[in-house]
C-alpha positions in Angstrom: -38.8 -281.7 13.1 -38.0 -282.8 9.5 -40.9 -282.8 7.0 -42.6 -285.9 5.8 -42.9 -285.8 2.0 -44.8 -287.9 -0.5 -42.8 -288.3 -3.7 -44.5 -288.3 -7.1 -42.4 -290.5 -9.3 -44.6 -290.5 -12.4 -42.0 -288.5 -14.4 -38.9 -289.5 -12.4 -35.8 -290.9 -14.2 -32.8 -292.7 -12.7 -29.8 -290.6 -11.9 -27.1 -293.2 -12.1 -23.7 -292.4 -13.6 -23.2 -293.0 -17.3 -21.1 -296.1 -18.1 -18.0 -295.9 -20.2 -18.8 -295.6 -23.9 -19.9 -293.5 -26.8 -23.2 -291.7 -26.5 -25.2 -289.8 -29.2 -25.9 -286.4 -27.8 -27.5 -283.1 -28.8 -26.3 -279.7 -27.6 -29.1 -278.2 -25.5 -27.5 -275.1 -24.0 -24.4 -273.2 -23.1 -23.6 -271.4 -19.8 -22.5 -267.8 -19.5 -18.7 -267.3 -19.4 -17.1 -268.4 -16.2 -13.6 -267.7 -14.8 -11.6 -270.8 -14.0 -8.2 -271.0 -12.3 -6.3 -270.9 -15.6 -8.8 -269.6 -18.2 -12.3 -268.5 -18.9 -14.7 -271.1 -20.2 -18.3 -271.9 -21.0 -20.1 -275.2 -20.3 -22.0 -277.0 -23.0 -25.0 -279.1 -21.8 -25.3 -282.3 -23.8 -28.5 -284.4 -23.8 -28.4 -288.1 -24.8 -30.5 -288.6 -27.9 -33.9 -290.3 -28.1 -33.7 -294.0 -29.0 -30.8 -294.6 -26.6 -31.6 -296.4 -23.3 -30.2 -293.4 -21.4 -32.2 -290.9 -23.5 -32.6 -287.6 -21.8 -29.6 -288.0 -19.4 -27.3 -285.0 -19.4 -23.6 -284.6 -19.4 -21.5 -281.5 -19.5 -18.3 -280.3 -21.4 -16.3 -277.4 -20.2 -14.9 -275.4 -23.2 -12.0 -273.0 -22.5 -12.3 -269.9 -24.5 -8.8 -268.6 -23.9 -5.4 -269.9 -22.8 -3.7 -273.1 -23.9 -6.9 -275.2 -23.6 -8.9 -273.1 -26.1 -8.0 -275.8 -28.7 -10.6 -278.0 -26.9 -13.2 -275.5 -28.1 -11.9 -275.7 -31.7 -12.3 -279.5 -31.6 -15.8 -279.2 -30.2 -16.7 -276.6 -32.8 -15.4 -278.8 -35.6 -17.4 -281.8 -34.4 -20.6 -279.7 -34.1 -20.2 -278.0 -37.6 -18.5 -280.7 -39.6 -15.6 -278.3 -40.2 -11.9 -279.4 -40.1 -10.3 -276.1 -39.2 -7.1 -276.0 -37.2 -6.2 -273.6 -34.4 -3.7 -272.1 -36.8 -6.3 -271.4 -39.4 -8.6 -269.8 -36.8 -5.7 -267.7 -35.6 -5.3 -266.3 -39.1 -9.0 -265.8 -39.8 -10.2 -264.9 -36.3 -13.0 -266.7 -34.5 -16.2 -265.4 -33.0 -18.8 -268.1 -32.1 -22.5 -267.4 -31.6 -23.2 -270.4 -29.4 -27.0 -270.2 -30.2 -26.0 -271.4 -33.7 -24.7 -274.6 -32.2 -27.8 -275.5 -30.2 -29.4 -278.7 -31.6 -26.1 -279.9 -33.1 -25.7 -283.7 -32.9 -22.4 -285.1 -31.6 -20.9 -288.2 -30.1 -19.7 -287.9 -26.5 -17.1 -290.4 -25.3 -17.7 -291.0 -21.6 -15.2 -292.5 -19.1 -15.4 -293.1 -15.4 -12.6 -291.3 -13.5 -11.8 -290.7 -9.9 -12.8 -287.2 -8.9 -11.4 -285.4 -7.1 -8.2 -287.4 -7.6 -7.4 -289.5 -4.5 -11.0 -289.4 -3.2 -12.0 -292.9 -4.3 -15.2 -291.4 -5.8 -15.8 -292.2 -9.4 -17.6 -289.8 -11.8 -18.5 -289.9 -15.4 -16.4 -287.4 -17.5 -16.8 -286.4 -21.1 -13.3 -287.3 -22.4 -13.8 -286.5 -26.1 -16.4 -285.0 -28.4 -16.7 -286.4 -32.0 -19.0 -285.7 -34.9 -22.3 -287.6 -34.8 -21.9 -291.1 -36.1 
């Protein structure tokens, strides 16, 4: 027999998908390195800033750390630090990132609803772009 439960909703928030748009976010944490099908990556957890009607909602950005997609990490890093370094400049100088230094950085996340997985008919909010905080 399935349990009967009494929900306590005093602290509950809605878990509806984020609508398309630009959201002020803060980096709250990074995952450990994961191995994807094409490259290794880490995942940044982004929390929508206080003052927004979706404050506290979370979204995630996968950041490749090797392979062709590693430029995505460079764009993310530039947005978080205010730098304007290119992949070529980082290739010359080398790049090692202590992700703890990025925690608390403020950014703007561009969210777009997309079908995922493709052909499923199921829509999901995706972080399409990360920009410096506006």
